[in-house]
C-alpha positions in Angstrom: -5.7 -18.5 -3.4 -8.6 -17.8 -5.7 -10.3 -15.9 -2.9 -7.4 -13.3 -3.0 -7.6 -13.0 -6.8 -11.3 -12.0 -6.5 -10.6 -9.7 -3.6 -7.9 -7.9 -5.5 -10.1 -7.6 -8.6 -12.8 -6.1 -6.4 -10.3 -3.7 -4.9 -9.2 -2.6 -8.3 -12.8 -2.1 -9.5 -13.7 0.0 -6.4 -10.6 2.2 -6.5 -10.4 2.5 -10.2 -6.7 1.6 -10.4 -5.0 -1.6 -11.5 -2.2 -3.6 -9.9 0.8 -3.2 -12.3 -1.0 -0.4 -14.2 1.3 2.0 -16.1 -0.5 5.3 -15.8 -2.0 5.3 -12.3 -1.0 2.0 -10.6 -2.6 0.6 -7.5 0.1 0.4 -4.8 -0.2 -1.7 -1.7 1.8 -2.0 1.4 1.9 -5.5 2.8 2.7 -6.2 6.4 3.5 -9.6 7.9 1.6 -10.9 10.8 4.8 -12.0 12.7 4.9 -11.8 16.4 8.4 -10.2 16.4 10.1 -7.8 14.1 12.9 -9.4 12.1 14.8 -6.7 10.3 17.3 -7.9 7.7 15.5 -11.2 7.1 15.4 -10.5 3.3 19.2 -10.1 3.4 19.4 -13.6 4.9 18.0 -15.1 1.7 20.9 -17.0 0.1 19.8 -15.7 -3.4 20.3 -12.1 -2.2 23.5 -10.5 -3.5 24.6 -7.2 -2.1 
């Protein structure tokens, strides 16, 4: 986990933006490495309320 913290800090430094920044935030798109697409999986979470 610490490896990711350092990697994100380095990314922020290189790009000049900050995750959660207010003026010019660093936005990331995260993709799972799943073998199959599973649309609607988030909706299957029992804590999800429509």
